[in-house]
C-alpha positions in Angstrom: -24.4 -29.2 0.0 -24.8 -25.9 -1.8 -24.7 -25.5 -5.6 -21.3 -24.7 -7.1 -22.4 -21.1 -7.9 -23.7 -19.9 -4.5 -26.1 -17.1 -4.2 -25.9 -14.9 -1.1 -29.3 -16.3 -0.1 -27.9 -19.8 -0.1 -25.0 -18.7 2.1 -27.5 -17.0 4.5 -29.3 -20.4 4.8 -26.1 -21.8 6.2 -24.8 -18.8 8.2 -28.1 -17.2 9.4 -29.3 -13.6 9.1 -26.5 -11.1 8.2 -26.0 -7.8 10.0 -26.8 -6.1 6.7 -27.3 -7.3 3.2 -28.6 -6.3 -0.2 -28.2 -6.9 -3.9 -24.6 -8.3 -4.1 -23.5 -8.1 -0.5 -23.9 -9.6 2.9 -22.0 -8.7 6.1 -22.1 -10.9 9.2 -21.4 -9.7 12.7 -19.6 -12.9 13.6 -16.2 -14.6 14.3 -14.8 -15.4 10.9 -13.1 -18.6 11.9 -16.3 -20.1 13.3 -18.4 -18.9 10.3 -15.9 -20.1 7.6 -16.0 -23.6 9.2 -19.7 -23.8 8.5 -19.3 -23.2 4.7 -18.8 -25.8 2.0 -15.5 -25.9 0.1 -14.5 -24.0 -3.1 -17.0 -21.1 -3.1 -15.0 -17.9 -3.2 -13.1 -16.5 -6.2 -11.0 -14.0 -4.3 -10.3 -13.1 -0.7 -8.9 -9.6 0.2 -8.2 -8.9 3.8 -6.1 -7.3 6.5 -6.3 -9.1 9.8 -5.4 -7.7 13.2 -1.6 -7.4 13.5 -1.4 -8.3 17.2 -0.1 -4.9 18.2 -2.7 -3.9 20.7 -5.1 -1.9 18.5 -8.5 -1.1 20.0 -10.2 -3.8 17.9 -7.9 -6.7 19.0 -6.7 -8.5 22.1 -3.0 -9.0 21.9 -2.0 -12.7 22.1 1.3 -14.4 22.8 3.1 -14.6 19.5 2.8 -18.3 19.0 -0.9 -18.3 19.8 -1.4 -15.5 17.3 0.4 -17.3 14.6 -1.6 -20.5 15.3 -4.8 -18.5 15.0 -3.7 -17.1 11.7 -2.8 -20.6 10.5 -6.3 -21.7 11.3 -8.3 -19.0 9.5 -5.9 -19.1 6.5 -6.6 -22.8 6.2 -10.3 -22.1 6.1 -9.8 -19.5 3.4 -7.8 -22.0 1.4 -10.6 -24.6 1.8 -13.4 -22.2 0.7 -11.5 -20.8 -2.2 -12.1 -22.1 -5.8 -9.3 -23.9 -7.6 -8.5 -20.9 -9.7 -9.0 -18.4 -6.8 -6.7 -16.0 -5.1 -5.9 -14.6 -1.7 -4.6 -11.1 -1.1 -3.2 -10.6 2.4 -2.2 -7.2 3.8 0.2 -7.3 6.8 2.4 -4.9 8.7 5.1 -5.2 11.3 5.4 -6.5 14.9 8.0 -6.3 17.5 9.6 -9.6 18.7 11.2 -9.6 22.2 15.0 -9.6 22.1 14.9 -10.1 18.3 13.3 -7.2 16.4 11.7 -3.8 16.7 9.8 -4.0 13.4 9.6 -7.5 12.0 7.4 -8.0 8.9 4.6 -10.4 9.8 5.0 -12.4 6.6 8.4 -13.6 7.9 6.6 -15.4 10.7 3.7 -16.7 8.6 5.3 -17.8 5.4 5.3 -21.5 6.1 1.9 -21.5 7.8 -0.1 -20.5 4.7 -1.3 -23.3 2.4 -1.6 -21.1 -0.7 1.1 -20.7 -3.3 2.8 -17.3 -3.1 3.0 -15.5 -6.5 4.5 -12.2 -5.4 5.1 -9.8 -2.6 3.9 -6.2 -3.3 5.2 -3.3 -1.3 2.4 -0.8 -0.5 4.2 2.6 -0.1 2.2 5.4 1.3 3.1 9.0 1.8 2.1 9.6 5.5 2.7 7.6 8.6 4.3 7.4 12.0 7.3 9.6 12.6 10.5 8.2 14.2 13.6 9.7 15.8 15.5 6.4 16.3 14.8 4.7 13.0 13.6 5.5 9.5 10.0 6.6 9.4 7.8 3.7 8.4 6.1 4.2 5.1 5.1 0.8 3.8 3.2 -2.4 4.4 3.2 -5.8 2.6 0.6 -7.2 0.3 1.0 -10.9 -0.5 -0.5 -12.3 -3.6 -1.4 -16.0 -3.1 -3.2 -18.4 -5.4 -4.6 -21.9 -5.0 -3.4 -23.1 -8.4 -0.1 -21.6 -9.8 -1.0 -22.8 -13.2 -4.5 -21.2 -13.4 -5.5 -17.9 -11.8 -7.1 -14.6 -12.7 -4.8 -11.7 -13.6 -6.4 -8.8 -15.5 -3.4 -6.7 -16.1 -5.0 -4.3 -18.6 -7.7 -3.4 -16.0 -5.0 -2.1 -13.6 -2.4 -0.7 -15.9 -0.8 2.7 -15.0 -1.6 5.3 -17.6 1.2 7.5 -16.5 3.8 6.5 -19.2 6.7 8.8 -19.6 7.2 8.1 -23.4 3.9 6.6 -24.5 4.7 7.0 -28.3 8.2 5.7 -28.2 8.8 3.0 -30.9 11.2 0.3 -31.6 11.4 -1.2 -35.2 8.4 0.8 -36.1 6.2 -0.6 -33.2 5.1 1.1 -30.0 7.3 0.0 -27.1 4.5 0.5 -24.6 1.0 -0.9 -24.2 -1.5 1.8 -25.3 -3.5 1.2 -22.1 -0.5 1.9 -19.9 2.4 0.3 -18.1 2.5 -2.6 -15.6 2.1 -1.0 -12.2 5.0 -3.1 -10.9 5.4 -4.6 -7.4 5.7 -1.3 -5.6 2.3 0.5 -5.2 2.3 4.2 -4.2 -1.2 4.7 -2.9 -2.1 7.2 -0.2 -3.1 5.9 3.2 -6.4 6.8 4.8 -4.9 9.3 7.3 -6.6 10.8 10.3 -6.5 14.2 11.9 -8.2 17.5 11.3 -7.6 19.1 7.8 -5.7 16.0 6.6 -8.1 13.1 6.6 -9.7 12.3 3.2 -13.5 12.2 2.7 -13.6 8.4 2.9 -12.2 8.4 6.5 -14.4 6.6 9.1 -14.1 5.8 12.8 -12.1 2.7 12.0 -8.4 3.2 13.1 -6.9 1.0 10.3 -8.9 1.6 7.2 -8.1 0.3 3.7 -8.0 3.0 1.0 -10.6 2.5 -1.7 -8.0 3.1 -4.5 -6.0 0.1 -3.2 -8.9 -2.3 -3.0 -10.3 -1.2 -6.3 -7.0 -2.3 -7.9 -7.1 -5.7 -6.2 -10.8 -6.3 -7.2 -10.3 -5.3 -10.8 -7.0 -7.0 -11.3 -7.6 -10.3 -9.6 -11.3 -11.1 -10.0 -13.9 -11.0 -12.7 -17.4 -9.4 -13.0 -19.9 -11.4 -10.9 -17.2 -13.2 -8.9 -17.8 -13.8 -5.2 -15.3 -12.0 -3.0 -14.6 -12.6 0.8 -13.2 -10.3 3.4 -13.1 -12.2 6.8 -12.0 -9.0 8.6 -14.1 -6.4 6.8 -13.8 -3.6 9.3 -15.1 -0.4 7.8 -16.4 -2.2 4.7 -14.0 -0.9 2.0 -13.8 -4.3 0.3 -17.6 -4.3 0.1 -17.7 -0.9 -1.5 -15.0 -1.8 -4.1 -16.9 -5.0 -5.0 -20.2 -3.2 -5.4 -18.5 -0.5 -7.5 -16.8 -3.0 -9.8 -19.7 -5.5 -10.2 -18.6 -8.2 -7.9 -20.5 -9.9 -5.0 -19.1 -9.8 -1.5 -19.3 -11.6 1.8 -17.7 -10.0 4.9 -17.3 -11.0 8.5 -16.7 -8.5 11.3 -16.7 -9.4 15.0 -17.2 -5.9 16.3 -20.8 -4.6 15.9 -19.6 -1.0 16.0 -17.6 -1.5 12.8 -20.4 -3.5 11.2 -22.5 -0.4 11.7 -19.8 1.8 10.1 -19.7 -0.5 7.1 -23.5 -0.6 6.8 -23.7 3.2 6.7 -20.9 3.5 4.2 -22.6 1.0 1.9 -26.0 2.7 2.2 -24.3 6.1 1.4 -22.5 4.6 -1.6 -25.7 3.0 -3.0 -27.7 6.2 -2.4 -25.0 8.3 -4.2 -25.0 5.8 -7.1 -28.8 6.0 -7.5 -28.5 9.8 -7.4 -25.9 9.7 -10.2 -28.1 7.4 -12.3 -31.1 9.7 -12.0 -29.0 12.6 -13.2 -28.7 11.1 -16.7 
């Protein structure tokens, strides 16, 4: 049995050698479900992830709907088991078609009763660019579900993620400021740009991964729902954005990615990030 506060080295003793690792991070080229089953309970403070949506992307094999939902139920159960009592789980999901029932059904509608966590809130992630449509409204949002293990005790660092764009920051009532001086609550609709592709429109952070988390989004989740030094998990780490956010914000991170190509993408991003950080430090 591992100690309550695991080091990444102790996890490596259980999981074997990672694809890449360093001070504060370890990424494994492995199936997350098989790997999570090897771990002891209650070790992660926070999980942030976006699994395959079962829509036929290049990194997934589309399954029959019931088989896909059963698979999701299994890995979510393992995340629950390996999450600490005051820990949280942030899940990003999109839309799927359902034969004879729906063209764009939010995946949370199919998974709501299969997740063992307690749902605090649904957040709508609204982005400015996306797929165009002539026979429906153009899709411009996905869901973020905020789950916790214990609804009476969980991390919520609101001041760390307040929105400084306050329309009337000095407005008073009965002689007291109406607004927090740090900023306003960002609400449950987040307007954060997507990592778009295409010549002359993709941002500098764009990688070869076709469904990449924006760093601004993940930074908000890391800052708002974990503390410095916490251990964060991403079982579908893809291009490594969760790892970058954790390293930037002083958290430790473990990631699983079954595709070696994307492990290589994540490794190179991390190495560039660490090199840039060293370069900035040497400038002062």
